Structures are given as C-alpha cells and as structure tokens.
BAPA-887499 format. One record per residue (C-alpha): residue number from 1; residue in one letter; x, y, z. Coordinates in steps of 0.5 Angstrom, whole numbers, plus 2048, in hexadecimal, padded with zeros to 3 digits. Example, Ala and Ser with C-alpha at 12.3 -4.5 7.8 and 13.67 -1.06 7.14 Angstrom:
MIVO   i aa east north  up
MIVO   1  a  819   7F7 810
MIVO   2  s  81B   7FE 80E
% end
This chain:
MIVO   i aa east north  up
MIVO   1  x  8C5   8D1 900
MIVO   2  x  8C9   8D4 906
MIVO   3  x  8CA   8DA 902
MIVO   4  x  8C2   8DB 901
MIVO   5  x  8C1   8DA 908
MIVO   6  x  8C6   8DF 90A
MIVO   7  x  8C3   8E4 905
MIVO   8  x  8BC   8E2 907
MIVO   9  x  8BE   8E4 90E
MIVO  10  x  8C2   8EA 90C
MIVO  11  x  8BC   8ED 908
MIVO  12  x  8B7   8EE 90D
MIVO  13  x  8BD   8F1 912
MIVO  14  x  8BF   8F6 90D
MIVO  15  x  8B8   8F8 90C
MIVO  16  x  8B7   8F8 914
MIVO  17  x  8BD   8FC 915
MIVO  18  x  8BB   902 910
MIVO  19  x  8B4   902 914
MIVO  20  x  8B8   903 91A
MIVO  21  x  8BC   908 917
MIVO  22  x  8B6   90C 915
MIVO  23  x  8B7   90B 90E
MIVO  24  x  8B0   908 90D
MIVO  25  x  8AF   90A 906
MIVO  26  x  8B6   907 904
MIVO  27  x  8B4   900 908
MIVO  28  x  8AD   901 904
MIVO  29  x  8B1   902 8FD
MIVO  30  x  8B5   8FC 8FF
MIVO  31  x  8B0   8F7 900
MIVO  32  x  8AC   8F9 8FA
MIVO  33  x  8B2   8F9 8F5
MIVO  34  x  8B1   8F2 8F2
MIVO  35  x  8AA   8F2 8F2
MIVO  36  x  8AA   8F9 8EE
MIVO  37  x  8AF   8F6 8E9
MIVO  38  x  8AA   8F0 8E8
MIVO  39  x  8A4   8F5 8E7
MIVO  40  x  8A9   8FA 8E2
MIVO  41  x  8AB   8F3 8DE
MIVO  42  x  8A4   8F1 8DE
MIVO  43  x  8A1   8F8 8DB
MIVO  44  x  8A7   8F9 8D6
MIVO  45  x  8A5   8F2 8D3
MIVO  46  x  89E   8F4 8D2
MIVO  47  x  89F   8FB 8D0
MIVO  48  x  89E   8FC 8C8
MIVO  49  x  8A2   902 8C8
MIVO  50  x  8A8   8FE 8CA
MIVO  51  x  8AB   8FB 8C4
MIVO  52  x  8AA   8F4 8C2
MIVO  53  x  8B1   8F2 8C3
MIVO  54  x  8B2   8F5 8C9
MIVO  55  x  8AB   8F2 8CC
MIVO  56  x  8AE   8EB 8CA
MIVO  57  x  8B5   8EC 8CD
MIVO  58  x  8B1   8EE 8D4
MIVO  59  x  8AC   8E8 8D3
MIVO  60  x  8B2   8E3 8D2
MIVO  61  x  8B6   8E7 8D8
MIVO  62  x  8AF   8E5 8DD
MIVO  63  x  8B0   8DE 8DA
MIVO  64  x  8B7   8DE 8DC
MIVO  65  x  8B6   8E0 8E3
MIVO  66  x  8B1   8DC 8E4
MIVO  67  x  8B4   8D5 8E2
MIVO  68  x  8B8   8D2 8E7
MIVO  69  x  8BE   8D1 8E2
MIVO  70  x  8C3   8D6 8E1
MIVO  71  x  8C9   8D7 8DD
MIVO  72  x  8CD   8D7 8E4
MIVO  73  x  8C9   8D4 8E9
MIVO  74  x  8C7   8D8 8EF
MIVO  75  x  8CA   8D4 8F4
MIVO  76  x  8D1   8D6 8F2
MIVO  77  x  8D2   8DC 8F6
MIVO  78  x  8D2   8E3 8F3
MIVO  79  x  8D3   8E1 8EC
MIVO  80  x  8CC   8DD 8EC
MIVO  81  x  8C8   8E3 8EE
MIVO  82  x  8CD   8E8 8E9
MIVO  83  x  8CB   8E4 8E3
MIVO  84  x  8C3   8E6 8E4
MIVO  85  x  8C5   8ED 8E6
MIVO  86  x  8C9   8EE 8DF
MIVO  87  x  8C4   8EB 8DB
MIVO  88  x  8BE   8EF 8DE
MIVO  89  x  8C2   8F5 8DD
MIVO  90  x  8C4   8F4 8D6
MIVO  91  x  8BC   8F2 8D5
MIVO  92  x  8BA   8F9 8D8
MIVO  93  x  8C0   8FD 8D4
MIVO  94  x  8BD   8FA 8CE
MIVO  95  x  8B6   8FC 8D0
MIVO  96  x  8B8   903 8D3
MIVO  97  x  8BC   904 8CC
MIVO  98  x  8B6   902 8C8
MIVO  99  x  8B0   905 8CC
MIVO 100  x  8B4   90B 8CF
MIVO 101  x  8B4   90D 8D7
MIVO 102  x  8AD   910 8D7
MIVO 103  x  8AA   90A 8D6
MIVO 104  x  8AE   906 8DB
MIVO 105  x  8AC   90C 8E0
MIVO 106  x  8A5   90B 8DE
MIVO 107  x  8A4   904 8E0
MIVO 108  x  8A9   904 8E6
MIVO 109  x  8A4   903 8EC
MIVO 110  x  8A9   904 8F1
MIVO 111  x  8AD   90A 8F4
MIVO 112  x  8B1   90F 8F0
MIVO 113  x  8B8   90D 8F3
MIVO 114  x  8B6   906 8F1
MIVO 115  x  8B5   907 8EA
MIVO 116  x  8BC   90B 8EA
MIVO 117  x  8BF   905 8EC
MIVO 118  x  8BC   901 8E7
MIVO 119  x  8BD   905 8E1
MIVO 120  x  8C4   906 8E3
MIVO 121  x  8C5   8FF 8E3
MIVO 122  x  8C2   8FF 8DC
MIVO 123  x  8C7   904 8DA
MIVO 124  x  8C3   909 8D9
MIVO 125  x  8C1   910 8DC
MIVO 126  x  8BB   912 8DF
MIVO 127  x  8B8   919 8DF
MIVO 128  x  8B5   91B 8E5
MIVO 129  x  8AD   919 8E5
% end
C-alpha cells in the first residue's frame, strides 16, 4: 500500500518536472502512455487482420491485467509489477511477430517515441513512420 501511495505521488511530480523543464511533449507522452497502450490493445483485439491466435492472447492479456489476481501479487515491490510487464511484453511480441510492426504502428494512438518504447519492449524493431 505504501508503494502504491509513493508511486501515485511520484508520477505527477515526474510529469510536473518535465513540464517545468520545458519538455511538455515528453510530459504529454508519459501522461498518455498507459491509455495509449489500452487503446492499442483494444484495436488489435478487434482487428480481423490480426491472426486469431494473437487476438486470443491479447484478449487474455487484457483480462489478466484487469483481474486483481496475479501470478505475483502487486503489493510485492518491483516483482509484483514486473510480472505484468513481462506477460504484456510476451503477448505484444506474439502480436508483433504475427501481425508485423506496420499494423502495430497503424493502431498506435500516441507519439512515435512511445511506440518505439512499446515495440522495443515487445522485442521488435519499428521502421520510422
């Protein structure tokens, strides 16, 4: 509980620090990163060009992330969040390999810098859009 409180306090401070440093676009990208990932996941799940197996894995990922039960509980520092990140990266890697980076880029609603971060986490490379 303490870690969640610290994270909730640090996140807005980090965004405010970026704005004060004149890095407004980085602050916007950081603010929008999680919602952009949710939009990407939703778009990939409903896109018929994504193979059925990859869509099933992505839908299972969404369900896993929404459920309060995890392989490693989130209240365990670092490891609790790391399992979510690793499972998401594996699911995105499957989607990236089966659909290609072009389809991921087409569905990404955020800035290109954030997209590069997502594709790098998924183990792929993205050509410049």
